[in-house]
Residue, then its C-alpha position, 0 to 999 in steps of 0.5 A: m085572805k086567811q088560809s084554810r086549816t085543812l084542804y081535802v083532796g080527792m083523786d081519781v086514780h088510773t093507770e097513767s093519770i090521776a084526776v085531782a080536785s080539792m075543797a077547803q074546810d071553810h063553810g060554803a067552800a066550793v070544790v075546785s078541779l086541779g086537773p090531771v097529774g102523772t102516776r110516777p112517784g115524783d108526780s105525787a110528791k110534786l102534787s103534795r108540795q103544790l097543795q101544801s103551799k095552799s094549806p099546810q094540812l092535807v087530807l088526801v083520799y082515793e078509791a081503792g082499786p086494782c092499782g094497788s097501795w103504792l099511791y098510799r105509801s108514796l103520799m104517807k111518806t110526805g107526812d100527809v093524811c091519806w085514805g083509800v076508801a071502799p068503792s062499794l061504800m061510796p054514796t051515789k046519786a040515783g040516776d046519775r049516769v055521767t062519769t068523767d075523771r073530774r066528776d069522780a074526783m070532786p065527790l071524793a073531796r066533798l064526801m071526805r070533808s063531810g065524813d061520809l067515807t069508809p077507809v080500807y085497811v092498807p097492809a104493810v109491805d111484808d103483810e101484803a107479801r103474805r096476802d099475795r102468796s095466800r091469794a096465789r094459793e087460792e087461785t091455784l086451787r080454783d084453777l085446778q078445780a076448773a081444769k078437772l071439770r074441763l077434762t071431765a067434760f071433754l072425756l064425757r063428750h067423746d064417750i071416753r070412760y074410765t072403768g075404775r074409780a073416778n079419782w085423780s090419783p096417778a093411775p087414772l091420770r095416766w089412763r086419761s093421758e093414754g086415751r085416743c080421740p077421733t082426730p089429732a086436734q082433739q088428741m092435742v086438746l086432751q093432752e093439754d088438759v091432762q098436763t094442766v091437771t098434772a101441773q097444778p098440784a105441784r104448783f099448789q104444793r110449792l105455794e102452800q109450803a112457801l106459805h108455811e115456811q114464811v110464817h116464822p120471820w113474819r111480825l104477825a107470827p105470834v098471832v098465827e101460832a096462837l090461832q092454831a090453838l083453836r080447833g079446826v084452825q091449822c096453819t093454812v087457815a090461820v095464815t090466810t085469816v091474818a094475812a087478809r086482815g092484818d093485825l086483829t087487835r086494830f079493832d076495838h070490838p070483835r063485832q067490828r071484825m064480824h062486820s068486816l068479813g060479812l059474817t053478820p046476817s042481812a036485815y030488813a026492818s020497817g015499822g014493827r016488822r024485822q026480817q033477817g036474811g043471809m050473811t052480807k058477804t062483804g070484805n075478804t072472801p078467802a078469809r071468810r071461806a077459810l073461817v067457815e071451813g074451820a068452823w065445821a070442826f065444831r060439829y063434833p063434841a068437845k074433846g082433846s084430839r091427837h094433834l091439838p095438844l101438840r100445838l098447845a104445848k108451846l103456848p101461854a096458859a091464857i091462850q090454852a084457856i081461851s082455846w078450851q073455852a071456845q071449844v066448849r062454847l062452840c060445840t055446845r052451840y052447834r048442837h043447840l042450834m041443830a036441835q032447833g031445826k036450823n040448816a047446817h050451813q046456817v049453823v056453821v056460819a053462826i059458829a064461824r062468826e063467834l070463832r072470829a071473836f075468840m080469834w080477836a081475844m087470842a090476838k089481844q093476849v099476844a104481843v105483835r112484833p114491831q115492823a122492820 
């Protein structure tokens, strides 16, 4: 019997086991469940050797999840083709409520063979390290905001009011820590909340400083430096954007980058009627948030600032030209859309969508360092 040229392998990944199913390229071939395997590096290599005895060309696919990218990197070392696919883009049958490991692995092989899956970008180890640090900074900022809300709510419940300006400088924090509660248990809760609010800013500063210091040895450092030529895009925004999406030039057109961040408007079209809604919000949330925050800088007229020329001084003339072109274009577009009566938040999202295209153009002008 002639061997199939390609064997499609679906894997349902869990913490301690991986359910495996395969499907040959032949017309009319059935999906075969191969049972579970372990999650150790030697288990994936053993599985690859067993499958190569059936077909020399393997295409392996699994759903990207909380287990990280270790399986992708382990399988790529064997020379096989491996995809991590987005679970949210998996085609599903309406009304199918039976879920098992075997039933989850078999559709992956079938859909991979038919070409109905969408791969996700798997970063290199060095790129993932910057992304994890950027996410840790975002999480610390959210923890700090939540801690402030908890402390404010606690003081309000017990009618402990600060007579001065209600901010979070050292003096109001010291006053809050000296507050007196009716019972020792409540006093302990107050002290814990104050210590949490005091500790989070120091952690935030450490992570942000480390994020800036680790830019220079990074292979994508030239792209980060080039993006800072744009108005509203300082080091933190540039690092967050590049760390989340990796090499920006891997997209053939900037429109693909807009779709990957969920900055394009949702649409409903039926017959001759077409209606657009809010942005789709797919893709990386921290990168989208950083881009929208940077886009607010274009609500003012185009002009030279005090800090932007310092960032432009060391950059090539092509990058400087794109920077000024982006500033003139986006500032003018902001005023034009606002004059039409658009909501300011909608206008800023539109500006962020075009700002992404200028970032892509800048990345095309910069040579990325090779991976170590």
